[in-house]
A tleap script that builds the chain and sets N, CA, C and O, in Angstrom:
source leaprc.protein.ff14SB
mol = sequence {
  NMET ALA LEU ARG ASN GLU GLU THR LEU LYS
  ALA ASN LEU ALA ARG ASN MET ARG PHE LEU
  ARG LEU GLN ARG LYS PRO LEU LEU SER GLN
  LYS MET LEU ALA LYS LYS LEU GLY VAL THR
  GLN LYS SER ILE SER ARG TYR GLU THR ALA
  ARG CYS LEU PRO PRO ALA HIE VAL LEU LEU
  ALA MET ALA ASP ILE PHE GLY PHE THR ALA
  ASP GLU LEU PHE GLY GLU ASN LEU PRO ASP
  ARG LYS GLY ARG GLU ASN ASN CGLU
}
set mol.1.N position { 98.775 115.561 105.836 }
set mol.1.CA position { 99.208 115.057 104.548 }
set mol.1.C position { 99.686 116.224 103.697 }
set mol.1.O position { 99.003 117.243 103.587 }
set mol.2.N position { 100.837 116.076 103.109 }
set mol.2.CA position { 101.410 117.130 102.275 }
set mol.2.C position { 100.627 117.251 100.967 }
set mol.2.O position { 100.157 116.258 100.413 }
set mol.3.N position { 100.501 118.470 100.497 }
set mol.3.CA position { 99.822 118.716 99.237 }
set mol.3.C position { 100.668 118.167 98.096 }
set mol.3.O position { 101.865 118.443 98.015 }
set mol.4.N position { 100.044 117.390 97.215 }
set mol.4.CA position { 100.753 116.824 96.071 }
set mol.4.C position { 100.120 117.358 94.795 }
set mol.4.O position { 98.902 117.519 94.717 }
set mol.5.N position { 100.940 117.626 93.813 }
set mol.5.CA position { 100.388 118.160 92.567 }
set mol.5.C position { 99.753 117.052 91.734 }
set mol.5.O position { 99.972 115.866 91.979 }
set mol.6.N position { 98.970 117.458 90.757 }
set mol.6.CA position { 98.209 116.507 89.941 }
set mol.6.C position { 99.105 115.530 89.201 }
set mol.6.O position { 98.769 114.352 89.086 }
set mol.7.N position { 100.235 115.998 88.699 }
set mol.7.CA position { 101.137 115.103 87.961 }
set mol.7.C position { 101.686 114.004 88.864 }
set mol.7.O position { 101.818 112.857 88.437 }
set mol.8.N position { 102.002 114.346 90.099 }
set mol.8.CA position { 102.483 113.346 91.056 }
set mol.8.C position { 101.387 112.338 91.364 }
set mol.8.O position { 101.638 111.134 91.418 }
set mol.9.N position { 100.173 112.833 91.565 }
set mol.9.CA position { 99.050 111.931 91.841 }
set mol.9.C position { 98.800 110.983 90.678 }
set mol.9.O position { 98.590 109.787 90.879 }
set mol.10.N position { 98.823 111.519 89.460 }
set mol.10.CA position { 98.613 110.670 88.279 }
set mol.10.C position { 99.712 109.616 88.164 }
set mol.10.O position { 99.434 108.453 87.873 }
set mol.11.N position { 100.954 110.022 88.392 }
set mol.11.CA position { 102.081 109.073 88.287 }
set mol.11.C position { 101.970 107.978 89.343 }
set mol.11.O position { 102.185 106.804 89.039 }
set mol.12.N position { 101.640 108.347 90.574 }
set mol.12.CA position { 101.507 107.357 91.645 }
set mol.12.C position { 100.361 106.391 91.363 }
set mol.12.O position { 100.517 105.178 91.510 }
set mol.13.N position { 99.219 106.923 90.961 }
set mol.13.CA position { 98.080 106.061 90.651 }
set mol.13.C position { 98.406 105.125 89.498 }
set mol.13.O position { 98.087 103.937 89.551 }
set mol.14.N position { 99.040 105.652 88.458 }
set mol.14.CA position { 99.393 104.836 87.289 }
set mol.14.C position { 100.283 103.661 87.701 }
set mol.14.O position { 100.031 102.519 87.317 }
set mol.15.N position { 101.317 103.948 88.480 }
set mol.15.CA position { 102.250 102.901 88.915 }
set mol.15.C position { 101.536 101.866 89.785 }
set mol.15.O position { 101.714 100.662 89.599 }
set mol.16.N position { 100.726 102.342 90.736 }
set mol.16.CA position { 100.042 101.429 91.651 }
set mol.16.C position { 98.980 100.589 90.949 }
set mol.16.O position { 98.839 99.399 91.231 }
set mol.17.N position { 98.239 101.207 90.040 }
set mol.17.CA position { 97.225 100.450 89.285 }
set mol.17.C position { 97.851 99.307 88.509 }
set mol.17.O position { 97.413 98.160 88.592 }
set mol.18.N position { 98.883 99.645 87.756 }
set mol.18.CA position { 99.544 98.631 86.929 }
set mol.18.C position { 100.112 97.512 87.799 }
set mol.18.O position { 99.945 96.333 87.488 }
set mol.19.N position { 100.782 97.885 88.888 }
set mol.19.CA position { 101.351 96.894 89.796 }
set mol.19.C position { 100.258 95.963 90.328 }
set mol.19.O position { 100.398 94.742 90.273 }
set mol.20.N position { 99.185 96.539 90.836 }
set mol.20.CA position { 98.109 95.726 91.425 }
set mol.20.C position { 97.420 94.856 90.389 }
set mol.20.O position { 97.075 93.708 90.668 }
set mol.21.N position { 97.222 95.387 89.215 }
set mol.21.CA position { 96.565 94.618 88.153 }
set mol.21.C position { 97.424 93.431 87.730 }
set mol.21.O position { 96.912 92.328 87.540 }
set mol.22.N position { 98.725 93.657 87.583 }
set mol.22.CA position { 99.614 92.597 87.100 }
set mol.22.C position { 99.984 91.574 88.162 }
set mol.22.O position { 100.388 90.461 87.826 }
set mol.23.N position { 99.856 91.924 89.427 }
set mol.23.CA position { 100.202 90.961 90.482 }
set mol.23.C position { 99.090 89.966 90.749 }
set mol.23.O position { 99.307 88.959 91.424 }
set mol.24.N position { 97.901 90.234 90.229 }
set mol.24.CA position { 96.765 89.349 90.461 }
set mol.24.C position { 97.001 87.979 89.854 }
set mol.24.O position { 97.627 87.847 88.802 }
set mol.25.N position { 96.493 86.974 90.527 }
set mol.25.CA position { 96.543 85.607 90.030 }
set mol.25.C position { 95.115 85.097 89.981 }
set mol.25.O position { 94.503 84.964 91.041 }
set mol.26.N position { 94.546 84.801 88.824 }
set mol.26.CA position { 95.149 84.952 87.503 }
set mol.26.C position { 95.267 86.425 87.127 }
set mol.26.O position { 94.614 87.291 87.710 }
set mol.27.N position { 96.106 86.680 86.151 }
set mol.27.CA position { 96.383 88.029 85.683 }
set mol.27.C position { 95.092 88.756 85.335 }
set mol.27.O position { 94.190 88.180 84.728 }
set mol.28.N position { 95.010 90.011 85.718 }
set mol.28.CA position { 93.857 90.857 85.409 }
set mol.28.C position { 94.266 91.776 84.267 }
set mol.28.O position { 95.055 92.700 84.464 }
set mol.29.N position { 93.737 91.527 83.081 }
set mol.29.CA position { 94.084 92.343 81.919 }
set mol.29.C position { 93.411 93.707 82.006 }
set mol.29.O position { 92.485 93.906 82.791 }
set mol.30.N position { 93.887 94.640 81.194 }
set mol.30.CA position { 93.248 95.950 81.128 }
set mol.30.C position { 91.787 95.790 80.704 }
set mol.30.O position { 90.902 96.458 81.238 }
set mol.31.N position { 91.550 94.916 79.758 }
set mol.31.CA position { 90.188 94.702 79.262 }
set mol.31.C position { 89.278 94.156 80.362 }
set mol.31.O position { 88.134 94.595 80.488 }
set mol.32.N position { 89.769 93.206 81.160 }
set mol.32.CA position { 88.963 92.639 82.242 }
set mol.32.C position { 88.693 93.688 83.320 }
set mol.32.O position { 87.579 93.776 83.837 }
set mol.33.N position { 89.713 94.483 83.662 }
set mol.33.CA position { 89.524 95.533 84.662 }
set mol.33.C position { 88.520 96.566 84.151 }
set mol.33.O position { 87.659 97.028 84.899 }
set mol.34.N position { 88.636 96.916 82.894 }
set mol.34.CA position { 87.713 97.887 82.298 }
set mol.34.C position { 86.273 97.400 82.414 }
set mol.34.O position { 85.376 98.175 82.744 }
set mol.35.N position { 86.056 96.120 82.142 }
set mol.35.CA position { 84.707 95.557 82.224 }
set mol.35.C position { 84.178 95.633 83.655 }
set mol.35.O position { 83.015 95.973 83.870 }
set mol.36.N position { 85.031 95.316 84.635 }
set mol.36.CA position { 84.625 95.372 86.037 }
set mol.36.C position { 84.271 96.791 86.465 }
set mol.36.O position { 83.393 96.993 87.304 }
set mol.37.N position { 84.961 97.776 85.884 }
set mol.37.CA position { 84.764 99.172 86.267 }
set mol.37.C position { 83.733 99.891 85.407 }
set mol.37.O position { 83.332 101.012 85.720 }
set mol.38.N position { 83.307 99.252 84.330 }
set mol.38.CA position { 82.330 99.874 83.443 }
set mol.38.C position { 82.913 100.999 82.602 }
set mol.38.O position { 82.228 101.970 82.279 }
set mol.39.N position { 84.192 100.856 82.251 }
set mol.39.CA position { 84.865 101.829 81.391 }
set mol.39.C position { 85.488 101.084 80.218 }
set mol.39.O position { 85.383 99.860 80.133 }
set mol.40.N position { 86.128 101.807 79.320 }
set mol.40.CA position { 86.779 101.165 78.187 }
set mol.40.C position { 88.212 100.771 78.531 }
set mol.40.O position { 88.804 101.283 79.482 }
set mol.41.N position { 88.752 99.855 77.742 }
set mol.41.CA position { 90.158 99.469 77.906 }
set mol.41.C position { 91.053 100.669 77.659 }
set mol.41.O position { 92.100 100.806 78.292 }
set mol.42.N position { 90.654 101.532 76.752 }
set mol.42.CA position { 91.422 102.745 76.453 }
set mol.42.C position { 91.506 103.652 77.683 }
set mol.42.O position { 92.532 104.289 77.918 }
set mol.43.N position { 90.434 103.708 78.457 }
set mol.43.CA position { 90.452 104.498 79.696 }
set mol.43.C position { 91.468 103.932 80.682 }
set mol.43.O position { 92.227 104.681 81.297 }
set mol.44.N position { 91.480 102.607 80.830 }
set mol.44.CA position { 92.447 101.971 81.735 }
set mol.44.C position { 93.861 102.294 81.274 }
set mol.44.O position { 94.721 102.613 82.095 }
set mol.45.N position { 94.107 102.216 79.983 }
set mol.45.CA position { 95.416 102.547 79.435 }
set mol.45.C position { 95.796 103.992 79.773 }
set mol.45.O position { 96.938 104.262 80.146 }
set mol.46.N position { 94.864 104.900 79.647 }
set mol.46.CA position { 95.126 106.312 79.958 }
set mol.46.C position { 95.443 106.505 81.439 }
set mol.46.O position { 96.312 107.304 81.785 }
set mol.47.N position { 94.746 105.780 82.314 }
set mol.47.CA position { 95.034 105.885 83.748 }
set mol.47.C position { 96.429 105.324 84.047 }
set mol.47.O position { 97.180 105.907 84.830 }
set mol.48.N position { 96.772 104.191 83.422 }
set mol.48.CA position { 98.050 103.533 83.699 }
set mol.48.C position { 99.248 104.234 83.059 }
set mol.48.O position { 100.390 103.957 83.425 }
set mol.49.N position { 99.009 105.116 82.131 }
set mol.49.CA position { 100.107 105.884 81.536 }
set mol.49.C position { 100.111 107.314 82.064 }
set mol.49.O position { 100.821 108.171 81.537 }
set mol.50.N position { 99.327 107.573 83.093 }
set mol.50.CA position { 99.270 108.866 83.780 }
set mol.50.C position { 98.843 110.004 82.858 }
set mol.50.O position { 99.232 111.154 83.062 }
set mol.51.N position { 98.045 109.682 81.844 }
set mol.51.CA position { 97.532 110.740 80.969 }
set mol.51.C position { 96.328 111.445 81.575 }
set mol.51.O position { 96.080 112.614 81.279 }
set mol.52.N position { 95.575 110.742 82.423 }
set mol.52.CA position { 94.428 111.366 83.077 }
set mol.52.C position { 94.093 110.595 84.347 }
set mol.52.O position { 94.575 109.484 84.568 }
set mol.53.N position { 93.262 111.209 85.167 }
set mol.53.CA position { 92.774 110.577 86.391 }
set mol.53.C position { 91.363 110.051 86.149 }
set mol.53.O position { 90.602 110.650 85.389 }
set mol.54.N position { 91.009 108.945 86.783 }
set mol.54.CA position { 89.650 108.429 86.629 }
set mol.54.C position { 88.660 109.307 87.385 }
set mol.54.O position { 89.035 109.989 88.339 }
set mol.55.N position { 87.389 109.291 86.959 }
set mol.55.CA position { 86.369 109.998 87.728 }
set mol.55.C position { 86.228 109.348 89.108 }
set mol.55.O position { 86.620 108.199 89.309 }
set mol.56.N position { 85.669 110.092 90.036 }
set mol.56.CA position { 85.572 109.629 91.426 }
set mol.56.C position { 84.885 108.271 91.561 }
set mol.56.O position { 85.353 107.424 92.323 }
set mol.57.N position { 83.789 108.045 90.840 }
set mol.57.CA position { 83.069 106.770 90.990 }
set mol.57.C position { 83.912 105.590 90.493 }
set mol.57.O position { 83.814 104.489 91.035 }
set mol.58.N position { 84.732 105.814 89.473 }
set mol.58.CA position { 85.614 104.754 88.968 }
set mol.58.C position { 86.751 104.515 89.959 }
set mol.58.O position { 87.123 103.370 90.216 }
set mol.59.N position { 87.297 105.581 90.507 }
set mol.59.CA position { 88.370 105.461 91.488 }
set mol.59.C position { 87.907 104.679 92.712 }
set mol.59.O position { 88.637 103.824 93.213 }
set mol.60.N position { 86.718 104.959 93.189 }
set mol.60.CA position { 86.196 104.239 94.357 }
set mol.60.C position { 85.954 102.764 94.044 }
set mol.60.O position { 86.232 101.903 94.878 }
set mol.61.N position { 85.443 102.467 92.859 }
set mol.61.CA position { 85.250 101.068 92.460 }
set mol.61.C position { 86.591 100.352 92.336 }
set mol.61.O position { 86.718 99.192 92.729 }
set mol.62.N position { 87.592 101.042 91.791 }
set mol.62.CA position { 88.924 100.462 91.649 }
set mol.62.C position { 89.526 100.164 93.025 }
set mol.62.O position { 90.117 99.104 93.231 }
set mol.63.N position { 89.375 101.090 93.952 }
set mol.63.CA position { 89.879 100.879 95.305 }
set mol.63.C position { 89.230 99.643 95.928 }
set mol.63.O position { 89.897 98.859 96.603 }
set mol.64.N position { 87.945 99.476 95.701 }
set mol.64.CA position { 87.226 98.318 96.226 }
set mol.64.C position { 87.742 97.021 95.600 }
set mol.64.O position { 87.951 96.032 96.303 }
set mol.65.N position { 87.946 97.023 94.298 }
set mol.65.CA position { 88.443 95.832 93.605 }
set mol.65.C position { 89.816 95.410 94.129 }
set mol.65.O position { 90.072 94.223 94.335 }
set mol.66.N position { 90.692 96.388 94.341 }
set mol.66.CA position { 92.057 96.074 94.770 }
set mol.66.C position { 92.221 95.971 96.282 }
set mol.66.O position { 93.275 95.542 96.751 }
set mol.67.N position { 91.206 96.352 97.056 }
set mol.67.CA position { 91.283 96.224 98.505 }
set mol.67.C position { 92.097 97.305 99.182 }
set mol.67.O position { 92.677 97.072 100.242 }
set mol.68.N position { 92.149 98.481 98.589 }
set mol.68.CA position { 92.842 99.619 99.164 }
set mol.68.C position { 91.883 100.796 99.196 }
set mol.68.O position { 90.855 100.779 98.519 }
set mol.69.N position { 92.208 101.813 99.975 }
set mol.69.CA position { 91.411 103.028 99.933 }
set mol.69.C position { 91.859 103.846 98.723 }
set mol.69.O position { 92.946 103.633 98.185 }
set mol.70.N position { 91.022 104.768 98.310 }
set mol.70.CA position { 91.394 105.648 97.196 }
set mol.70.C position { 92.660 106.425 97.545 }
set mol.70.O position { 93.541 106.589 96.701 }
set mol.71.N position { 92.753 106.896 98.772 }
set mol.71.CA position { 93.933 107.634 99.214 }
set mol.71.C position { 95.198 106.777 99.093 }
set mol.71.O position { 96.245 107.265 98.668 }
set mol.72.N position { 95.096 105.512 99.464 }
set mol.72.CA position { 96.249 104.610 99.369 }
set mol.72.C position { 96.688 104.406 97.921 }
set mol.72.O position { 97.882 104.278 97.651 }
set mol.73.N position { 95.730 104.374 96.983 }
set mol.73.CA position { 96.085 104.200 95.573 }
set mol.73.C position { 96.902 105.374 95.044 }
set mol.73.O position { 97.672 105.210 94.097 }
set mol.74.N position { 96.748 106.546 95.638 }
set mol.74.CA position { 97.506 107.728 95.221 }
set mol.74.C position { 98.843 107.851 95.937 }
set mol.74.O position { 99.625 108.749 95.624 }
set mol.75.N position { 99.122 106.970 96.888 }
set mol.75.CA position { 100.345 107.056 97.672 }
set mol.75.C position { 101.586 106.644 96.901 }
set mol.75.O position { 101.511 105.940 95.895 }
set mol.76.N position { 102.727 107.098 97.394 }
set mol.76.CA position { 103.991 106.727 96.756 }
set mol.76.C position { 104.298 105.258 96.976 }
set mol.76.O position { 104.905 104.609 96.124 }
set mol.77.N position { 103.882 104.739 98.112 }
set mol.77.CA position { 104.074 103.324 98.421 }
set mol.77.C position { 102.759 102.750 98.917 }
set mol.77.O position { 102.089 103.346 99.761 }
set mol.78.N position { 102.397 101.603 98.393 }
set mol.78.CA position { 101.187 100.935 98.856 }
set mol.78.C position { 101.448 100.290 100.204 }
set mol.78.O position { 102.529 99.740 100.416 }
set mol.79.N position { 100.485 100.338 101.130 }
set mol.79.CA position { 100.652 99.649 102.407 }
set mol.79.C position { 100.763 98.142 102.186 }
set mol.79.O position { 100.215 97.605 101.223 }
set mol.80.N position { 101.462 97.481 103.066 }
set mol.80.CA position { 101.609 96.028 102.978 }
set mol.80.C position { 100.278 95.376 103.313 }
set mol.80.O position { 99.673 95.669 104.344 }
set mol.81.N position { 99.835 94.504 102.448 }
set mol.81.CA position { 98.562 93.810 102.647 }
set mol.81.C position { 98.772 92.303 102.627 }
set mol.81.O position { 97.972 91.575 102.041 }
set mol.82.N position { 99.831 91.831 103.257 }
set mol.82.CA position { 100.096 90.388 103.289 }
set mol.82.C position { 98.920 89.676 103.910 }
set mol.82.O position { 98.376 90.095 104.932 }
set mol.83.N position { 98.545 88.600 103.275 }
set mol.83.CA position { 97.463 87.775 103.797 }
set mol.83.C position { 96.089 88.197 103.341 }
set mol.83.O position { 95.106 87.517 103.637 }
set mol.84.N position { 95.993 89.318 102.619 }
set mol.84.CA position { 94.665 89.731 102.157 }
set mol.84.C position { 94.290 88.913 100.934 }
set mol.84.O position { 95.149 88.495 100.158 }
set mol.85.N position { 93.020 88.696 100.781 }
set mol.85.CA position { 92.543 87.938 99.628 }
set mol.85.C position { 92.313 88.873 98.459 }
set mol.85.O position { 91.992 90.047 98.649 }
set mol.86.N position { 92.477 88.355 97.246 }
set mol.86.CA position { 92.157 89.141 96.058 }
set mol.86.C position { 90.659 89.247 95.939 }
set mol.86.O position { 89.950 88.247 96.043 }
set mol.87.N position { 90.167 90.466 95.719 }
set mol.87.CA position { 88.743 90.661 95.484 }
set mol.87.C position { 88.464 90.437 94.020 }
set mol.87.O position { 88.932 91.203 93.178 }
set mol.88.N position { 87.735 89.435 93.706 }
set mol.88.CA position { 87.402 89.144 92.311 }
set mol.88.C position { 86.108 89.715 92.056 }
set mol.88.O position { 85.595 89.608 90.942 }
savepdb mol mol.pdb
quit
C-alpha cells in the first residue's frame, strides 16, 4: 500500500463518511451518527469536512456501523458491497 499523507486520508474519509451516511435508508443524520458513536454532532461535522480525523476507537465503531474496514474508509474508492445489509 502506498504511503498517503494525512490530508489525503482526511479528504477520503470525509467523502466516504458523508456518502455512506447519506445513502442509508432511512437517512442517517449527523446527530444520529454522533449518538451511535458517542461523540458530538460537531465532531461528525469536523470529520466530514476533513478538518480532523476521528480517534481510533471512533473510527473502528464507524467502520462497524457502515460495514467496512477502517482501511476501506480511508480508500479513494469504497469496495462494492451490493447485497449487504445496513447495520443499524
